[in-house]
N, CA, C and O of each residue as an XYZ file, in Angstrom:
536
protein
N      80.809    -32.937    -33.918
C      81.707    -33.555    -34.880
C      83.068    -32.801    -34.796
O      83.126    -31.585    -34.618
N      84.094    -33.558    -34.926
C      85.494    -32.940    -34.872
C      85.780    -32.145    -36.159
O      85.242    -32.416    -37.232
N      86.630    -31.182    -35.988
C      87.085    -30.379    -37.106
C      87.779    -31.207    -38.050
O      88.648    -31.965    -37.618
N      87.510    -31.171    -39.327
C      88.174    -31.992    -40.336
C      88.101    -31.264    -41.674
O      87.029    -30.885    -42.147
N      89.260    -31.087    -42.254
C      89.309    -30.410    -43.568
C      88.839    -31.201    -44.702
O      89.034    -32.416    -44.662
N      88.243    -30.680    -45.714
C      87.866    -31.413    -46.959
C      89.166    -31.531    -47.826
O      89.421    -30.722    -48.718
N      89.930    -32.539    -47.522
C      91.311    -32.740    -48.101
C      91.360    -32.707    -49.680
O      92.335    -32.245    -50.274
N      90.332    -33.188    -50.281
C      90.265    -33.169    -51.753
C      90.422    -31.817    -52.358
O      90.786    -31.699    -53.528
N      90.143    -30.736    -51.556
C      90.134    -29.347    -52.134
C      91.438    -28.666    -51.685
O      91.672    -27.507    -52.027
N      92.288    -29.372    -50.924
C      93.583    -28.739    -50.538
C      94.436    -28.346    -51.710
O      94.636    -29.099    -52.663
N      94.941    -27.114    -51.598
C      95.913    -26.569    -52.682
C      97.276    -26.893    -52.266
O      97.817    -26.267    -51.354
N      97.877    -27.877    -52.918
C      99.190    -28.330    -52.501
C     100.306    -27.393    -53.113
O     101.335    -27.223    -52.459
N     100.165    -26.842    -54.212
C     101.105    -25.983    -54.768
C     100.578    -24.542    -54.806
O      99.814    -24.157    -55.691
N     101.028    -23.746    -53.790
C     100.495    -22.439    -53.696
C     101.778    -21.542    -53.316
O     102.693    -22.001    -52.631
N     101.773    -20.332    -53.777
C     102.962    -19.529    -53.592
C     103.254    -19.147    -52.134
O     104.389    -19.079    -51.662
N     102.033    -18.886    -51.420
C     102.247    -18.418    -50.023
C     101.905    -19.538    -48.987
O     102.522    -19.619    -47.925
N     100.956    -20.353    -49.314
C     100.416    -21.388    -48.424
C     100.380    -22.818    -48.865
O      99.337    -23.465    -48.759
N     101.527    -23.362    -49.377
C     101.446    -24.664    -49.752
C     101.314    -25.584    -48.520
O     101.831    -25.282    -47.444
N     100.577    -26.760    -48.716
C     100.401    -27.626    -47.611
C     100.229    -29.064    -48.252
O      99.969    -29.196    -49.448
N     100.382    -30.090    -47.424
C     100.068    -31.396    -47.776
C      99.435    -32.194    -46.666
O      99.162    -31.659    -45.591
N      99.206    -33.419    -46.899
C      98.430    -34.216    -45.832
C      99.103    -34.201    -44.527
O      98.417    -34.329    -43.513
N     100.510    -34.042    -44.442
C     101.134    -34.046    -43.157
C     100.803    -32.760    -42.379
O     101.103    -32.718    -41.186
N     100.217    -31.729    -42.958
C      99.871    -30.545    -42.265
C      98.519    -30.743    -41.632
O      98.060    -29.768    -41.038
N      97.804    -31.857    -41.664
C      96.594    -32.067    -40.985
C      95.537    -31.163    -41.349
O      95.228    -31.020    -42.532
N      94.918    -30.496    -40.354
C      93.814    -29.552    -40.473
C      94.313    -28.112    -40.832
O      93.528    -27.172    -40.710
N      95.519    -27.922    -41.245
C      96.137    -26.593    -41.535
C      96.376    -26.492    -43.051
O      96.999    -27.385    -43.625
N      95.932    -25.506    -43.663
C      96.302    -25.306    -45.109
C      95.306    -24.403    -45.739
O      94.432    -23.821    -45.097
N      95.482    -24.304    -47.093
C      94.695    -23.558    -47.940
C      93.920    -24.481    -48.870
O      94.430    -25.487    -49.363
N      92.572    -24.067    -49.103
C      91.653    -24.826    -49.815
C      90.810    -24.008    -50.747
O      90.317    -22.945    -50.370
N      90.637    -24.476    -51.944
C      89.644    -23.904    -53.043
C      88.532    -24.825    -53.235
O      88.682    -25.926    -53.764
N      87.364    -24.362    -52.787
C      86.165    -25.220    -52.768
C      85.149    -24.716    -53.716
O      84.601    -23.636    -53.497
N      84.849    -25.465    -54.806
C      83.879    -24.937    -55.754
C      82.488    -25.129    -55.130
O      82.149    -26.216    -54.660
N      81.686    -24.041    -55.136
C      80.437    -24.061    -54.527
C      79.320    -24.100    -55.648
O      78.250    -24.669    -55.431
N      79.583    -23.515    -56.788
C      78.666    -23.571    -57.929
C      79.452    -23.147    -59.098
O      80.630    -22.814    -58.965
N      78.842    -23.144    -60.264
C      79.602    -22.748    -61.495
C      80.073    -21.308    -61.333
O      79.254    -20.416    -61.109
N      81.388    -21.062    -61.442
C      81.986    -19.825    -61.380
C      82.248    -19.271    -59.960
O      82.832    -18.196    -59.823
N      81.781    -20.063    -58.806
C      81.889    -19.530    -57.528
C      82.846    -20.490    -56.733
O      82.594    -21.692    -56.645
N      83.881    -19.954    -56.193
C      84.846    -20.689    -55.390
C      85.090    -20.150    -54.139
O      85.407    -18.962    -54.080
N      84.986    -20.915    -52.967
C      85.316    -20.494    -51.679
C      86.859    -20.732    -51.527
O      87.374    -21.825    -51.764
N      87.551    -19.643    -51.119
C      88.884    -19.718    -50.832
C      89.115    -19.684    -49.198
O      88.830    -18.693    -48.526
N      89.606    -20.762    -48.708
C      89.580    -21.043    -47.305
C      90.962    -21.268    -46.756
O      91.730    -22.059    -47.302
N      91.288    -20.586    -45.687
C      92.489    -20.920    -44.928
C      91.985    -21.569    -43.569
O      91.192    -20.973    -42.840
N      92.467    -22.758    -43.287
C      92.113    -23.516    -42.127
C      93.222    -23.707    -41.180
O      94.357    -23.906    -41.611
N      92.972    -23.658    -39.910
C      93.960    -23.965    -38.895
C      93.363    -24.428    -37.612
O      92.220    -24.118    -37.274
N      94.226    -25.239    -36.845
C      93.630    -25.843    -35.530
C      94.629    -25.736    -34.486
O      94.763    -26.648    -33.670
N      95.397    -24.607    -34.450
C      96.384    -24.373    -33.420
C      96.002    -23.487    -32.244
O      94.994    -22.783    -32.299
N      96.765    -23.516    -31.224
C      96.577    -22.716    -30.016
C      95.107    -23.059    -29.326
O      94.545    -22.211    -28.632
N      94.598    -24.204    -29.538
C      93.342    -24.559    -28.897
C      92.028    -24.099    -29.665
O      90.904    -24.177    -29.171
N      92.278    -23.663    -30.798
C      91.139    -23.111    -31.607
C      91.055    -23.821    -33.074
O      92.080    -24.013    -33.728
N      89.901    -24.156    -33.495
C      89.640    -24.471    -34.923
C      89.284    -23.198    -35.589
O      88.570    -22.394    -34.988
N      89.717    -22.950    -36.768
C      89.442    -21.666    -37.416
C      89.440    -21.861    -38.979
O      90.257    -22.598    -39.532
N      88.501    -21.178    -39.637
C      88.598    -21.008    -41.035
C      88.365    -19.584    -41.397
O      87.494    -18.939    -40.814
N      89.135    -19.044    -42.370
C      88.816    -17.717    -42.905
C      88.429    -18.051    -44.405
O      89.028    -18.870    -45.102
N      87.301    -17.268    -44.809
C      86.743    -17.606    -46.060
C      86.501    -16.295    -46.841
O      85.962    -15.323    -46.313
N      86.927    -16.311    -48.130
C      86.329    -15.336    -49.081
C      85.919    -16.035    -50.358
O      86.352    -17.156    -50.625
N      85.122    -15.407    -51.115
C      84.498    -15.968    -52.239
C      85.102    -15.251    -53.590
O      85.247    -14.032    -53.686
N      85.397    -16.096    -54.504
C      85.709    -15.584    -55.869
C      84.634    -16.017    -56.744
O      84.349    -17.197    -56.946
N      83.993    -14.916    -57.302
C      82.848    -15.259    -58.220
C      83.171    -14.680    -59.564
O      83.230    -13.459    -59.709
N      83.388    -15.532    -60.577
C      83.755    -15.154    -61.938
C      84.943    -14.182    -61.866
O      84.901    -13.112    -62.473
N      86.045    -14.566    -61.094
C      87.220    -13.832    -60.952
C      87.277    -12.642    -60.070
O      88.339    -12.050    -59.879
N      86.049    -12.245    -59.478
C      85.954    -11.122    -58.591
C      85.829    -11.496    -57.141
O      85.018    -12.363    -56.816
N      86.623    -10.862    -56.205
C      86.543    -11.134    -54.822
C      85.185    -10.650    -54.240
O      84.712     -9.566    -54.584
N      84.599    -11.426    -53.401
C      83.211    -11.217    -52.678
C      83.318    -11.576    -51.297
O      84.115    -12.445    -50.943
N      82.551    -10.953    -50.461
C      82.347    -11.348    -49.124
C      81.375    -12.523    -49.152
O      80.380    -12.448    -49.873
N      81.613    -13.636    -48.385
C      80.661    -14.757    -48.402
C      79.323    -14.352    -47.882
O      79.188    -13.514    -46.991
N      78.309    -14.992    -48.485
C      76.910    -14.875    -47.955
C      76.671    -15.794    -46.753
O      77.539    -16.606    -46.435
N      75.569    -15.696    -46.104
C      75.191    -16.521    -45.073
C      75.239    -17.972    -45.466
O      75.848    -18.800    -44.789
N      74.590    -18.270    -46.568
C      74.433    -19.607    -47.154
C      75.813    -20.229    -47.373
O      76.121    -21.345    -46.955
N      76.667    -19.367    -48.103
C      78.025    -19.910    -48.299
C      78.769    -20.142    -47.029
O      79.554    -21.090    -46.996
N      78.617    -19.404    -46.005
C      79.361    -19.627    -44.761
C      78.783    -20.860    -44.090
O      79.527    -21.616    -43.465
N      77.452    -21.092    -44.201
C      76.843    -22.401    -43.748
C      77.414    -23.611    -44.370
O      77.684    -24.615    -43.710
N      77.602    -23.508    -45.687
C      78.121    -24.674    -46.423
C      79.483    -24.974    -46.046
O      79.846    -26.146    -45.938
N      80.293    -23.970    -45.831
C      81.681    -24.163    -45.378
C      81.740    -24.736    -43.937
O      82.523    -25.635    -43.631
N      80.878    -24.170    -43.081
C      80.817    -24.656    -41.669
C      80.546    -26.150    -41.680
O      81.201    -26.928    -40.987
N      79.542    -26.536    -42.501
C      79.096    -27.910    -42.487
C      80.194    -28.932    -43.049
O      80.317    -30.073    -42.606
N      80.946    -28.415    -44.034
C      82.159    -29.161    -44.544
C      83.212    -29.319    -43.447
O      83.721    -30.429    -43.293
N      83.554    -28.352    -42.718
C      84.648    -28.429    -41.867
C      84.253    -28.951    -40.407
O      85.070    -29.585    -39.740
N      82.990    -28.664    -39.946
C      82.566    -29.231    -38.609
C      81.371    -30.143    -38.633
O      81.154    -30.885    -37.675
N      80.609    -30.120    -39.659
C      79.430    -30.980    -39.572
C      78.173    -30.018    -39.393
O      78.302    -28.841    -39.057
N      76.996    -30.599    -39.637
C      75.712    -29.855    -39.540
C      75.374    -29.505    -38.129
O      74.784    -28.447    -37.910
N      75.695    -30.295    -37.172
C      75.239    -30.071    -35.802
C      76.309    -29.329    -34.907
O      76.089    -29.196    -33.704
N      77.370    -28.885    -35.437
C      78.363    -28.238    -34.616
C      77.988    -26.757    -34.476
O      77.412    -26.138    -35.371
N      78.332    -26.248    -33.349
C      78.097    -24.793    -32.986
C      79.568    -24.094    -33.221
O      80.574    -24.410    -32.585
N      79.521    -23.221    -34.112
C      80.751    -22.352    -34.312
C      80.379    -20.851    -34.297
O      79.197    -20.506    -34.332
N      81.333    -20.015    -34.249
C      81.010    -18.551    -34.027
C      81.791    -17.684    -35.026
O      82.902    -17.972    -35.469
N      81.042    -16.536    -35.340
C      81.672    -15.374    -35.987
C      81.795    -14.410    -34.880
O      80.799    -14.109    -34.222
N      83.044    -13.869    -34.614
C      83.185    -12.992    -33.498
C      83.192    -11.487    -34.067
O      83.635    -11.207    -35.180
N      82.697    -10.636    -33.249
C      82.764     -9.176    -33.559
C      83.624     -8.587    -32.443
O      83.061     -8.113    -31.456
N      84.917     -8.587    -32.539
C      85.799     -8.057    -31.470
C      85.683     -6.511    -31.273
O      85.083     -5.786    -32.067
N      86.300     -6.079    -30.163
C      86.312     -4.603    -29.908
C      87.133     -4.066    -31.136
O      87.981     -4.723    -31.740
N      86.779     -2.861    -31.397
C      87.444     -2.185    -32.555
C      88.894     -2.151    -32.448
O      89.641     -2.325    -33.411
N      89.300     -1.909    -31.184
C      90.821     -1.794    -30.972
C      91.582     -3.138    -31.250
O      92.812     -3.152    -31.307
N      90.826     -4.265    -31.419
C      91.485     -5.599    -31.681
C      91.271     -6.006    -33.102
O      91.620     -7.144    -33.416
N      90.750     -5.234    -33.987
C      90.480     -5.611    -35.325
C      91.719     -5.913    -35.997
O      92.744     -5.291    -35.720
N      91.689     -6.887    -36.919
C      92.807     -7.260    -37.857
C      92.083     -7.518    -39.155
O      91.154     -8.324    -39.199
N      92.472     -6.882    -40.157
C      91.784     -7.015    -41.429
C      92.932     -7.121    -42.499
O      93.469     -6.113    -42.959
N      93.255     -8.327    -42.847
C      94.224     -8.520    -43.944
C      93.642     -8.656    -45.325
O      94.358     -8.617    -46.326
N      92.351     -8.813    -45.371
C      91.643     -9.020    -46.685
C      90.223     -8.497    -46.440
O      89.564     -8.983    -45.521
N      89.704     -7.501    -47.243
C      88.424     -6.942    -46.988
C      87.175     -7.697    -47.314
O      86.056     -7.229    -47.103
N      87.393     -8.881    -47.837
C      86.165     -9.717    -48.092
C      86.133    -11.007    -47.313
O      85.321    -11.868    -47.650
N      86.977    -11.220    -46.262
C      87.080    -12.417    -45.588
C      86.132    -12.417    -44.305
O      85.986    -11.400    -43.626
N      85.542    -13.540    -44.038
C      84.736    -13.733    -42.872
C      85.461    -14.939    -42.183
O      86.100    -15.753    -42.851
N      85.334    -15.024    -40.787
C      85.912    -16.092    -40.060
C      84.868    -16.923    -39.224
O      83.878    -16.429    -38.683
N      85.184    -18.112    -39.195
C      84.506    -18.981    -38.186
C      85.455    -19.657    -37.272
O      86.537    -20.116    -37.638
N      84.950    -19.696    -35.948
C      85.807    -20.153    -34.875
C      85.115    -21.224    -34.003
O      83.892    -21.195    -33.869
N      85.834    -22.119    -33.437
C      85.334    -22.981    -32.438
C      86.518    -23.370    -31.417
O      87.572    -23.874    -31.807
N      86.256    -23.106    -30.170
C      87.284    -23.425    -29.116
C      87.227    -24.907    -28.897
O      86.170    -25.494    -28.664
N      88.411    -25.500    -28.981
C      88.598    -26.956    -28.960
C      88.349    -27.488    -27.522
O      88.780    -26.823    -26.580
N      87.727    -28.563    -27.313
C      87.479    -29.172    -26.046
C      86.509    -28.335    -25.158
O      86.556    -28.424    -23.931
N      85.625    -27.517    -25.807
C      84.811    -26.668    -24.991
C      83.379    -26.758    -25.675
O      83.212    -26.776    -26.894
N      82.421    -26.809    -24.772
C      81.011    -26.767    -25.271
C      80.507    -25.379    -25.048
O      80.564    -24.902    -23.914
N      79.989    -24.657    -26.108
C      79.463    -23.350    -25.915
C      78.113    -23.317    -25.452
O      77.334    -24.193    -25.827
N      77.730    -22.365    -24.646
C      76.381    -22.195    -24.322
C      75.696    -21.313    -25.356
O      76.256    -20.293    -25.760
N      74.499    -21.682    -25.792
C      73.854    -20.928    -26.930
C      72.589    -20.317    -26.278
O      72.049    -20.827    -25.297
N      72.163    -19.212    -26.877
C      70.924    -18.644    -26.425
C      69.777    -19.459    -26.821
O      69.796    -20.169    -27.826
N      68.633    -19.343    -25.917
C      67.433    -19.995    -26.370
C      67.054    -19.642    -27.769
O      67.178    -18.494    -28.195
N      66.571    -20.673    -28.517
C      66.167    -20.452    -29.968
C      65.127    -19.344    -30.145
O      65.165    -18.580    -31.109
N      64.147    -19.275    -29.133
C      63.101    -18.247    -29.277
C      63.684    -16.782    -29.113
O      62.983    -15.821    -29.433
N      64.885    -16.619    -28.648
C      65.479    -15.288    -28.622
C      65.996    -14.888    -30.037
O      66.084    -13.712    -30.388
N      66.316    -15.900    -30.789
C      66.732    -15.703    -32.207
C      65.706    -15.382    -33.100
O      65.844    -14.489    -33.936
N      64.597    -16.106    -32.974
C      63.450    -15.912    -33.840
C      62.449    -17.002    -33.711
O      62.604    -17.945    -32.934
N      61.421    -16.855    -34.485
C      60.264    -17.844    -34.460
C      60.738    -19.116    -35.390
O      61.181    -18.951    -36.527
N      60.594    -20.390    -34.778
C      60.951    -21.520    -35.460
C      60.018    -21.759    -36.625
O      60.457    -22.117    -37.717
N      58.705    -21.556    -36.391
C      57.641    -21.657    -37.450
C      57.012    -20.268    -37.609
O      56.103    -19.886    -36.872
N      57.498    -19.574    -38.537
C      56.943    -18.143    -38.740
C      55.606    -18.208    -39.141
O      55.225    -18.936    -40.057
N      54.764    -17.358    -38.386
C      53.405    -17.310    -38.744
C      53.182    -15.958    -39.595
O      54.139    -15.223    -39.837
N      51.975    -15.685    -40.006
C      51.705    -14.474    -40.767
C      51.909    -13.253    -39.937
O      51.798    -13.298    -38.712
N      52.210    -12.141    -40.600
C      52.478    -10.886    -39.988
C      51.234    -10.287    -39.252
O      50.128    -10.327    -39.792
N      51.405     -9.778    -38.117
C      50.274     -9.142    -37.425
C      50.110     -7.695    -37.907
O      50.936     -7.283    -38.722
N      49.184     -6.926    -37.512
C      48.943     -5.591    -37.960
C      50.151     -4.665    -37.833
O      50.333     -3.732    -38.616
N      50.959     -4.951    -36.830
C      52.085     -3.968    -36.669
C      53.324     -4.442    -37.440
O      54.375     -3.803    -37.410
N      53.163     -5.635    -38.165
C      54.319     -6.069    -38.970
C      55.292     -6.935    -38.252
O      56.368     -7.242    -38.765
N      54.897     -7.359    -36.986
C      55.843     -8.193    -36.196
C      55.401     -9.686    -36.371
O      54.239     -9.992    -36.638
N      56.382    -10.566    -36.205
C      55.995    -11.885    -36.091
C      55.894    -12.655    -37.359
O      55.553    -13.838    -37.338
């Protein structure tokens, strides 16, 4: 699925990042995930990359997004079957403008090779063996 922003959550009046429909997939979005929990997302699609940065505000406090929250955001912007990445760059390339932000990336017009699922884990987890594996 192509990268597409959930436009109904676009923040049109923002001190630093105002945007409107003419900005396409670029802008700032506040997405309610549950009562008291809002994903604050900056989206962009320039330089050949689709990108979202995400942090969570829960009851007024900044939080780092959970795995499930990042999955929900990924599905909103790319769909359930898209493959996107969180990069862990070399330390010398770190950029950290906000301590609670995580990023999702997808190179446009490129199909990523993924590792075999069995290298990630068991699809249908069975009971633990005596060593505690599996």
